[in-house]
RODO-51845 format. One record per residue (C-alpha): residue number from 1; residue in one letter; chain; z, y, x. Coordinates in steps of 0.2 Angstrom, whole numbers, plus 5000, padded with zeros to 4 digits. Layout:
   n res chain   up north east
 NUM   A     A    Z     Y    X
...
This chain:
   n res chain   up north east
   1   X     A 4992  4833 4836
   2   X     A 5004  4827 4849
   3   X     A 4991  4832 4863
   4   X     A 4989  4849 4855
   5   X     A 5008  4851 4854
   6   X     A 5009  4846 4872
   7   X     A 4996  4858 4878
   8   X     A 5004  4872 4868
   9   X     A 5021  4869 4876
  10   X     A 5013  4868 4893
  11   X     A 5005  4885 4890
  12   X     A 5021  4892 4884
  13   X     A 5030  4885 4899
  14   X     A 5018  4894 4910
  15   X     A 5021  4910 4901
  16   X     A 5040  4909 4902
  17   X     A 5038  4904 4921
  18   X     A 5027  4920 4924
  19   X     A 5040  4930 4914
  20   X     A 5055  4923 4924
  21   X     A 5046  4927 4941
  22   X     A 5040  4944 4936
  23   X     A 5044  4959 4947
  24   X     A 5047  4976 4940
  25   X     A 5034  4986 4951
  26   X     A 5031  5005 4953
  27   X     A 5012  5007 4958
  28   X     A 5006  5022 4967
  29   X     A 4993  5028 4979
  30   X     A 4985  5044 4987
  31   X     A 4967  5043 4981
  32   X     A 4972  5048 4964
  33   X     A 4979  5040 4948
  34   X     A 4962  5036 4942
  35   X     A 4955  5029 4958
  36   X     A 4946  5012 4959
  37   X     A 4959  5005 4971
  38   X     A 4974  5008 4961
  39   X     A 4965  5001 4946
  40   X     A 4961  4985 4955
  41   X     A 4979  4984 4961
  42   X     A 4985  4986 4943
  43   X     A 4974  4973 4936
  44   X     A 4979  4960 4950
  45   X     A 4997  4963 4948
  46   X     A 4998  4963 4929
  47   X     A 4987  4947 4929
  48   X     A 5000  4939 4941
  49   X     A 5013  4942 4927
  50   X     A 5022  4957 4935
  51   X     A 5028  4972 4925
  52   X     A 5019  4987 4932
  53   X     A 5021  5006 4930
  54   X     A 5008  5016 4938
  55   X     A 5013  5034 4944
  56   X     A 5000  5042 4955
  57   X     A 4995  5059 4960
  58   X     A 4983  5068 4948
  59   X     A 4971  5073 4962
  60   X     A 4964  5064 4978
  61   X     A 4978  5067 4991
  62   X     A 4970  5057 5006
  63   X     A 4977  5062 5023
  64   X     A 4992  5072 5015
  65   X     A 5005  5061 5024
  66   X     A 5022  5064 5018
  67   X     A 5020  5081 5010
  68   X     A 5029  5085 4994
  69   X     A 5035  5099 4983
  70   X     A 5050  5107 4992
  71   X     A 5054  5123 4982
  72   X     A 5069  5120 4971
  73   X     A 5065  5122 4953
  74   X     A 5046  5118 4956
  75   X     A 5038  5111 4940
  76   X     A 5027  5096 4940
  77   X     A 5015  5091 4927
  78   X     A 5017  5073 4922
  79   X     A 5003  5066 4911
  80   X     A 5003  5049 4902
  81   X     A 4985  5042 4903
  82   X     A 4990  5026 4893
  83   X     A 5007  5017 4891
  84   X     A 5015  5014 4908
  85   X     A 5001  5024 4917
  86   X     A 5005  5042 4923
  87   X     A 4998  5056 4933
  88   X     A 5008  5068 4943
  89   X     A 5001  5085 4947
  90   X     A 5003  5104 4948
  91   X     A 5007  5113 4932
  92   X     A 4992  5121 4923
  93   X     A 4987  5137 4931
  94   X     A 4998  5134 4947
  95   X     A 4994  5146 4961
  96   X     A 5002  5144 4978
  97   X     A 5012  5159 4983
  98   X     A 5004  5172 4994
  99   X     A 5005  5167 5012
 100   X     A 5011  5149 5008
 101   X     A 5002  5133 5009
 102   X     A 5010  5121 4997
 103   X     A 5007  5103 4991
 104   X     A 5011  5100 4973
 105   X     A 5008  5083 4965
 106   X     A 5007  5072 4981
 107   X     A 5009  5054 4983
 108   X     A 5028  5057 4988
 109   X     A 5030  5068 4973
 110   X     A 5023  5053 4962
 111   X     A 5035  5041 4970
 112   X     A 5050  5053 4967
 113   X     A 5045  5055 4949
 114   X     A 5043  5037 4947
 115   X     A 5060  5032 4954
 116   X     A 5070  5047 4949
 117   X     A 5063  5050 4931
 118   X     A 5051  5037 4924
 119   X     A 5060  5021 4930
 120   X     A 5077  5029 4932
 121   X     A 5086  5017 4920
 122   X     A 5076  5002 4925
 123   X     A 5074  5003 4944
 124   X     A 5059  4994 4951
 125   X     A 5061  4979 4963
 126   X     A 5046  4984 4973
 127   X     A 5034  4999 4976
 128   X     A 5016  4995 4979
 129   X     A 5005  5009 4986
 130   X     A 4986  5007 4985
 131   X     A 4974  5000 4987
 132   X     A 4968  5014 4998
 133   X     A 4949  5018 5001
 134   X     A 4949  5016 5020
 135   X     A 4961  5008 5032
 136   X     A 4978  5014 5037
 137   X     A 4980  5008 5055
 138   X     A 4985  5015 5072
 139   X     A 4986  5034 5072
 140   X     A 4979  5035 5054
 141   X     A 4996  5029 5048
 142   X     A 5004  5046 5052
 143   X     A 4991  5055 5041
 144   X     A 4991  5042 5027
 145   X     A 4998  5047 5010
 146   X     A 4997  5029 5005
 147   X     A 5008  5023 5019
 148   X     A 5020  5038 5017
 149   X     A 5022  5035 4999
 150   X     A 5028  5017 5003
 151   X     A 5039  5025 5017
 152   X     A 5047  5037 5004
 153   X     A 5051  5022 4993
 154   X     A 5060  5014 5007
 155   X     A 5070  5029 5012
 156   X     A 5076  5029 4994
 157   X     A 5081  5010 4996
 158   X     A 5067  5001 4988
 159   X     A 5056  4989 4998
 160   X     A 5037  4994 4997
 161   X     A 5020  4987 5001
 162   X     A 5006  4999 5007
 163   X     A 4988  4991 5004
 164   X     A 4972  4998 5011
 165   X     A 4954  4992 5010
 166   X     A 4944  4996 5027
 167   X     A 4928  5005 5029
 168   X     A 4913  4998 5039
 169   X     A 4911  5013 5050
 170   X     A 4895  5007 5058
 171   X     A 4887  5005 5041
 172   X     A 4894  5021 5033
 173   X     A 4887  5031 5048
 174   X     A 4870  5024 5045
 175   X     A 4870  5024 5026
 176   X     A 4885  5033 5017
 177   X     A 4882  5025 5000
 178   X     A 4880  5008 5006
 179   X     A 4896  5009 5016
 180   X     A 4905  5016 5001
 181   X     A 4899  5002 4990
 182   X     A 4905  4989 5003
 183   X     A 4923  4996 5003
 184   X     A 4923  4997 4984
 185   X     A 4916  4979 4983
 186   X     A 4931  4972 4993
 187   X     A 4945  4981 4983
 188   X     A 4947  4967 4971
 189   X     A 4949  4954 4985
 190   X     A 4961  4966 4994
 191   X     A 4971  4967 4978
 192   X     A 4971  4948 4976
 193   X     A 4976  4946 4994
 194   X     A 4991  4958 4992
 195   X     A 4997  4949 4976
 196   X     A 4997  4932 4986
 197   X     A 5007  4941 5000
 198   X     A 5019  4948 4988
 199   X     A 5021  4931 4979
 200   X     A 5024  4921 4995
 201   X     A 5036  4934 5002
 202   X     A 5045  4934 4985
 203   X     A 5048  4916 4986
 204   X     A 5055  4918 5004
 205   X     A 5066  4931 4997
 206   X     A 5073  4919 4984
 207   X     A 5076  4906 4997
 208   X     A 5085  4918 5008
 209   X     A 5097  4923 4994
 210   X     A 5100  4904 4991
 211   X     A 5104  4901 5009
 212   X     A 5116  4916 5010
 213   X     A 5132  4906 5008
 214   X     A 5127  4895 5023
 215   X     A 5119  4909 5034
 216   X     A 5126  4927 5032
 217   X     A 5111  4933 5041
 218   X     A 5101  4930 5025
 219   X     A 5112  4939 5014
 220   X     A 5104  4956 5016
 221   X     A 5086  4951 5013
 222   X     A 5076  4960 4999
 223   X     A 5063  4954 4987
 224   X     A 5050  4953 5001
 225   X     A 5062  4941 5011
 226   X     A 5065  4955 5024
 227   X     A 5080  4965 5029
 228   X     A 5086  4980 5019
 229   X     A 5072  4990 5012
 230   X     A 5059  4985 5025
 231   X     A 5041  4983 5018
 232   X     A 5023  4978 5023
 233   X     A 5008  4988 5028
 234   X     A 4992  4977 5023
 235   X     A 4975  4981 5028
 236   X     A 4960  4971 5022
 237   X     A 4942  4971 5030
 238   X     A 4927  4976 5019
 239   X     A 4921  4958 5019
 240   X     A 4920  4944 5006
 241   X     A 4935  4931 5009
 242   X     A 4924  4918 5016
 243   X     A 4920  4930 5031
 244   X     A 4937  4936 5034
 245   X     A 4943  4928 5051
 246   X     A 4961  4925 5045
 247   X     A 4977  4935 5045
 248   X     A 4984  4944 5060
 249   X     A 5002  4949 5061
 250   X     A 5002  4965 5072
 251   X     A 5012  4981 5076
 252   X     A 5005  4998 5073
 253   X     A 4995  5003 5088
 254   X     A 4989  5019 5096
 255   X     A 4970  5015 5095
 256   X     A 4958  5016 5081
 257   X     A 4939  5017 5079
 258   X     A 4942  5032 5067
 259   X     A 4947  5047 5078
 260   X     A 4949  5065 5071
 261   X     A 4948  5079 5084
 262   X     A 4947  5098 5083
 263   X     A 4933  5106 5092
 264   X     A 4927  5124 5094
 265   X     A 4909  5127 5090
 266   X     A 4896  5139 5098
 267   X     A 4900  5152 5085
 268   X     A 4919  5151 5089
 269   X     A 4923  5141 5073
 270   X     A 4935  5127 5075
 271   X     A 4930  5111 5065
 272   X     A 4938  5094 5063
 273   X     A 4926  5080 5068
 274   X     A 4925  5062 5072
 275   X     A 4923  5056 5090
 276   X     A 4919  5039 5098
 277   X     A 4934  5029 5102
 278   X     A 4940  5024 5119
 279   X     A 4938  5006 5125
 280   X     A 4954  4997 5119
 281   X     A 4966  4991 5132
 282   X     A 4972  4973 5131
 283   X     A 4988  4979 5123
 284   X     A 4978  4989 5110
 285   X     A 4968  4974 5106
 286   X     A 4983  4965 5100
 287   X     A 4988  4979 5088
 288   X     A 4982  4983 5070
 289   X     A 4966  4993 5071
 290   X     A 4957  4982 5084
 291   X     A 4962  4966 5074
 292   X     A 4956  4973 5058
 293   X     A 4940  4979 5066
 294   X     A 4937  4961 5072
 295   X     A 4937  4955 5054
 296   X     A 4956  4950 5051
 297   X     A 4967  4954 5037
 298   X     A 4981  4963 5045
 299   X     A 5000  4963 5040
 300   X     A 5012  4974 5048
 301   X     A 5031  4975 5044
 302   X     A 5036  4994 5042
 303   X     A 5052  5003 5039
 304   X     A 5057  5021 5038
 305   X     A 5050  5024 5055
 306   X     A 5033  5016 5050
 307   X     A 5035  5000 5061
 308   X     A 5049  4988 5061
 309   X     A 5057  4979 5077
 310   X     A 5048  4965 5085
 311   X     A 5061  4952 5078
 312   X     A 5057  4957 5061
 313   X     A 5039  4956 5064
 314   X     A 5041  4938 5070
 315   X     A 5051  4934 5055
 316   X     A 5037  4940 5043
 317   X     A 5025  4930 5053
 318   X     A 5035  4914 5051
 319   X     A 5038  4918 5032
 320   X     A 5019  4921 5029
 321   X     A 5011  4910 5042
 322   X     A 5000  4900 5030
 323   X     A 4994  4915 5020
 324   X     A 4975  4915 5017
 325   X     A 4963  4929 5014
């Protein structure tokens, strides 16, 4: 009986510990509120004991960047899929005004609804955006709805983490379905990696607050152990953890293997196509896209201008130096 009581108390202690350390997290993405990546992230975060409210765009909004509803009075449809899980989209029957291209129910709209309406009375400690189907590195960061949802949260004063699972471009060009399955297969590992990063950063944030009295520099650290509302951009390769080469701390670069360009065809129609990447320079090889291509999980510190100063990047590297894929 004593052994059973001891075991029960131990289990209860673990539960209380998880509850005490739980973060209030707003989870969003750009692939849509029902996408596999956001589901994997939801399961990983809740399994870690965090309180998660999912607010994502109703439809796939990939590549929509920071677009949002900008017409005063514009209605948004907010649908609750299940307790704590919401989709944000255009109202039923919505048609864009003649001559106007409009974006309704975007990742930024979802973040705004999450922060301004759903969690207005219980502001989140952190916003997590992802996991995205496909990497968000290099020039892709400007186009990314995933990353811009995180940036929007930071503009509103909440630290954020953007999470993406990369695509094996060589494979997907040969066999689209096999490439698709490979990225999907890495999403649970991506989510678990993100949870580990958030936990280690959270512990660093607690330590920073405890050291605040002795070191005033530590007083402005957020829940991720970073200054102000700075956050992280995580990109995970489409590989099992045993094949990931480690973690690389890099800035956002200007090179990527995924290059979109506009081209005029023989019939005069302009198309958007992929073109082969240039040979990366030594500097570009130190940045995010190349390191991800080489099989590393990549961590980049970001702020409202996408990438944070080098000193903050170095701080994150010290803070997370022993993180494993």
